[in-house]
N, C-alpha and C positions, 0 to 999 in steps of 0.2 A: 611056607614062608611067613613069619610074623608080619603083622600089619606095619611095624615099625621099620621094615626094610627100606623105606623111602618117605620123604615128605615132598609133596608137590609144592614147588615155589612159584612157578611161572607157566602159564599156558598161553601159547600162540598158535594161530592156525597152522604154522609150519613146524614148530617143535614144542616139546616140553622141556622144562628145566627142573630137576630135583635134587634133593639132598639125600644122598646115599648113606645108609647108616654104616658104621664100621662092623666088620665081621660078616659081611654080605658079599658072597662071590658075584661076579658078573654074569657068568654063566652057570648052568647047573653042574654040581659036583656030586656024582653018585645020586643018592636019595634026597639031596638037598637042592630045592629049587633055587635058581639065580635071580638076579636083579631083573633081567628082561622079562621072565616069567611073572615076577611080582608086578611089574609095571603094566603089563598086558592085562593082568587080572584086575589090578587096583584101579587102573584108569579106564577100564572096559573099552580098550582100544588095542585090536590085534595088529593094526598097521602101524608098527613101530620099527624104526631102523636105528641101530647103534651107530655112532659116529666116533666115538672114543670111549675109553674105559678107565676103570680105577682098580687098583689092587684090593684084594679082599680086605686088608687091615685099613684101607684109606677110606674115610668118609668125605662127604661134600658134593660139589657141584658136577652134575652129568647132564650133558645135553642129549636128547633123544629126538631124532627127526621123524616127522609124521608123514613123509613121503619120501619115495626113492629119489626125486629130484632134489629136495632139500638135503638129504643125507649125502648126495654127490657134492653139493655145493659146500657144505659143512666139512666134508671129509677132505675136499681139496684145500679149504682154508686151514684146517688142522695140519695138513701135510706141508703146506707153503708157510707155516709159522705165521699166519695172519691172525690167529686167535691167541690173544694174550692170556696166559694161565699163571695163577699165583697160588701158592700152597704154604700152609702153616705146619710146623712141626715143633716138637718139644723134645729136649735131650737133658739128661742129668749128667752129662759129661762136658768137659771144657774143650771147645773145639781148637783145632790147630790155628785157625784165624777166624776173626769175629765176622768179617764180611769179605766179599770178594767173588771169586769165580772158581769153580771146579770143571775141568775139561780133560777128556781122555776117552779113548776107545773103551768098549766093555766087552767083556767075554764071560762066557758060562762058567761058573765054578762048580762046587760041589752042593748036593743037596737042594738044588733049585736056586742057589744064590747066584748072583753076578759078582764080577770084580772089575775094578778101574785098572786100566792099563796105562803105561806112560806114553804110548803112541797116539797120534793125532790124525789117522787116516779118515775116519768118520766119527768124530768124537761126540760123546754126551757133554752138553754144555749146560751148567747151572749156575746161575748168579743167586747170591743170597745176602741178606742182612740178618743179624742177630742182636738180641736184646736180654739182658739179665733180668730174670724175674725175681729170683731170691737165691740165696746160696745153694748151688746145687741144681739149679733149673734155669735153662735158657730157651727162649722162644726163638725160632727161625723163621723168617719170611723168605720164601724161595721162589725164584722165577725160572723154570725150565726153558731153555732156548732150543731144545731138541725134544724128541719123544721116545726115549729108550725105556725098555722094560727095567723097572726098579731103579731108574736113574737117580731120583732124590734120595732114596734109601742107600744106595751105594755111595752118592756124593758125600753124604753126612758121615757114613762110615769111614771114608777116605780121610776125613777131618778129625778122626778119634771121637766123634760125637754121635755114635748110632742113635737112631730114634727111639725114644722111651716106648717100651712095650713091643718093639720089633725084634723078636727073638732070633730071626732068621739071620740078622746081621749084627748079633751081639748086644742088643738093646736090653736095659734092665726090665725085667718082668713088671707089668702093670695092668690096669683094668682094661686097656685097650692099646692099639698101636696109634701112637700120637702123630698121624699124618693126616691133613685134612685139606681138600681142594677148596680153597677160600674164595677165589675171585676169577672172573671171566670178563674179558672185553673183546668184542668183535663187531663186525658189520655183516649184514646180510641183506642183499637186495636194496643197497643204499641206505639202510636203517641202522643206527648205532645201538648196541646193547651194552650194558654195564651191570654186572651182578656181583654182590658181594654177600657171602653166606658165613657168618661166624660159626664155629663149632657149636653143636648143641649137645654132644655126649662127650663123657670123660671127666673124671674129677679134676684132673690138673688143667684141662682146657677151660673148665668152668670156674676155676678158682678166682678170686677177686684180683689178684696180682695179674693173671693172664688177661682177664677181662678188661682191666684198667689199661694194660699195654696196647690192647687191640683198639681201645678208644682213642688213645694217644697217637695211634699209628696213622690214621687218616685213610685216604684211598691209596691203594698199593700202587697204582699207576702214576701216582703224583710224586713218588720218590725218585731220588737222583739215580736211576738205573743207568749205567753206561751202555753204550751200543754193544751188541753182542760180538 
């Protein structure tokens, strides 16, 4: 596993926070080591517990617990939707709507993909805002209100705006999949934490227009998100 598999952003006695590189799988895939192996080796700490995960194409914030007790507490917080998560994505397609909510049940499709259904029995719920960066390129700020596999990728696909570089869902080929876990806000044992991690990889993410848009955006939790 290359050294660039992750960057350590914050070390707490109870958890680590890292920025995962795009193209790194969470668990081992064949001969290719996964993020958890890289973390244990790179941090010289075998006592690590995963509490959530990111897809291979997705970069950004990952919390890793340093004890089973903390893993249980954070796991319960994720399951109870007590941890606020915000993501960034880019698309070179015009979405069906520029902001709003995507909600629906999800079902497995072909080739490892998922699809959005019209039913609402146990729906994946995603809220989003979007911003035009330049002709043919739009920035999305997404807030998942549930935790389904490929939820954000499917949500943007459903809006006719698949993520740039996300070939599984019909995105235009690019130097990476342009989905990034941007910010987390949560409480642990009465202490409040807020973390924001701008993307550090990807030509389009690092463009001046995208960087300027992120500067103008401010803190994601301060936007006018409607109740879920």
